[in-house]
N, C-alpha and C positions, 0 to 999 in steps of 0.2 A: 277539735271542739274545745279542748282546754285552752288552746291558744286564742281562739275566738272569744271565749269567756273572759280571758285575761285582758284582751284588747278592749272589750266592752267596759270592764272595770276601770281600766286606765282612762278610757274616754270619759266615763262618768266622773272620775276623780278630777280630770282636767276641767270638765264643765262646771263642777262644783267650785273648784278653785277660781275659775273665771267669774262665776256668779258672785263669789265672795268678794272679788276685787271690785265688781260693779257696786255691790252693797256699800263697800268702804267709801268709794267715790261719792256715793249719794249721801254719806254722812260727814262730808268734809265741813270743817268749821274754820271761820276766819276770825283771828284776833286783830283788832285795829288799835294802833298806838298813836300818840300825838307826834307831830313834827315841830312843835313849838318849844323853844329852849330858853326863853327869857321870862323871868319872874317879874312881870309888870315893869315898873321903872326903877326897881331896886338895884339893878346891876347884877343880881344873883341869877344863877342858872337853874333851870328846871327841866322837865321832860316827862317821860313815862315812869311809873313806879315798877321796878323790876319784878317784885313778888306778885304783882297783880297781872303780870304776863305769865310768869313761870309756874305759879301754883295751879291756876286753872288749866294751863297747857298740859301739865303733867297728868292731871286727872283725866283729861280728854284722851291723850295718847295712851295712857295705861289702860283705857277702855277700848283701845283699838280704833280710835277715831283720828283721821288725818287732820292736821292743823296747819294752816298757812298764817303768816303774819304780814300785815300791811300797815302803811302809815299814810297820812294825807299827801306827803311829798314824795314818798318812796325813798329808797336808799337807807343809809344808816340813820336811825332815829335817835334823838337825844335822850339819854337816861338821866334821871334825877340821881345825882351821886349820893344823896342821903339814903336812897333805897339800897345802897351797896354797903352801908356803914356797919351793919350788924351781920354776923354769921348766919347764913340761911342755907340749910342743906339742899333745899329744892333749887335755889339759885345756883348753887355750886354744881348740882347734877346737870342743870341745863347748860351752864357755861362750859362744862367739861366735855360736852358732846358737840362736836363740830357741826353735825347735821342739824341739831336744834339751834345752836347759837348763831349759825349763819343766817337763819331766818330773821333774826333781829338786826344783825349787822348789815344785811342787804334786804330790807323790807320791800315788799311789793308796793307799787303805787295803787292806791285804792281806785283811782279813775280808770286804771287799765283792767280791772277785774269785772266779772259778770256775776251778778247776784244769784242767778239760777244754778251756779256751780256749787253753792253752799247751802247747807241745811240750817246754819246758825251763824250769827255774828256776835262777837263779844268786844265791847269797847272797854279796854283797860284804862285804869286811872293814872294819876300823876297830875300835878297842878297845871302842866302845859295844856291839858285838854280843855281847860276853861277858856283858852284864847282861840284855839283853832277848830274844836269840834262843833260848837253850836251853830256856826254860820256856814258850814261847808255843805253846799248843795248836793255834791256827789255822795257824801256820807248819808244825807237824809234820804235820798232816793234809793240808795243801796239797801239801807235798813228797812225802808217801807216795802221794797220789792220782796225781801226775804220774808218779812212778817206776813204779807198778803199772799205769799206762796206757801203758807202753812209752816213757815220756819220759825226759828227762835231768835229773839233779840235779847241780849244780855249786856250788862254794864256793871262795873264795880268802882266804888269809892268816888273819885271825880269823873269817872267814865260816863255816868248818867248825864253829864253836860251834853253828850251826843243826842240824848233823847228829847231835848227841849223843843226842837223845831221840826221833828219828824211828823209829817202829816200823811194820813192814809188817803185812799182814792176818794173817799166821801168828804174830805176836807177836815175831818176831825184829827186832833193831835193823837198820836199813838198812845201817849200816857194818860189822856183824859179819862178820868173815872177809874183808873187802875191803881192798885196798891204798889208802892215803890219804896225804896230806901236809897241812901247815898251818903256821902260825907256830910256830916251835920254841921249846923252853925256852931254848936258847942265844941266840936272837934276843931273846926277852923279857928275858933277863938283861942283854943288851947295851943295851937301851933303858931299863933300870933300872925296870921295871914288874912284876917278878916278885912283889913284895909288895903290889902295888896291885890287880892283876886278881883276880877272885873264885876263880879256879882255873887250873891249868895246862892249856891246850888240848891240848898233846901227850899229857900223861898221861891225860886223860879220854878222848881218842880211843882210846888203847890199852886203857883199862879197859872200853870198850864192845866190845872184840873186834876193832878195826881193826888192820891191820899198817901202822905208821907209817914213812914214808920221808922222808929229809931230805937236802938238799944243804948245802953250806957256807953260812954266814950270808949273806943278801942275794943269793944266787945263784938264778936262775930255776929252778924245778922244778915240773912238772905231772905228776900221776899220773892215769891213766885206767884204771878197772876196770869193765868192762862199760859201764853208762850212768851211772857216777859219776865226776865230774871234780873234782879238787882241785888247788889251787895253793898254794905255800908262803908267799909273801910278795908285796909290791907289785910286785916285779920279774917275777913270774909272771903278772900279770893279763892281759896281751895274749895270752900263750900259752894261757891258760884259754879265752879267747874263740875262739882258733883251733881248739882241740880240740873245743869245742862246735859250731862250724861244720862241722867234719869229720864229727862224729857225726850232725848234722842232715841233712847232704847225703847221707849214706850210707843214710838211711832210704828 
């Protein structure tokens, strides 16, 4: 009898562990980074901003959520070297762990993925996003599918460039009528790239019908409207991850 009882207990433990793994899979998140490396016609390089990947990534994995990283083209995505210029403990933590860092060195190709496998998608920033995110049809459909399947769509800094042309099944833009934030005109002017980027992110978000919110330059700000999460700048990246964790855990 004792042996039978012990076997039942082991069986229950195994079933619970298996159930836990299924729950984890259901909470998988995808971070998408840019594949664009040229800063307009300046001859300078750009790409994704490292901290806008690593900070939300850490918040998510620390909460027990599995995270994949993809890009438009797949493979090694271009990093904006400026984002590596200052010491950043989270960046160092990420790059020191081969399991994490390999996901950036060998990004998945977005077109090869299925939206139904993810509960949320986060579009990381970096100036490169201004060139390849807005017009990518695969990106638009992927995000629309996640949102319409009761999932979460998030973006930080220049990452909201991905949101500009996402339409839902009823033909409305995803961001129409919603509260959002993103890299501001004032911040773009301060980094002297207003005349380099192909458009004003702030202005285009407003043109799509979004209600734009902003904090002072370089101050952290996150806006959550239903299942849409946006962050203003690199300083907002960790808080975007925290907001995503809160929404995922509330489901």
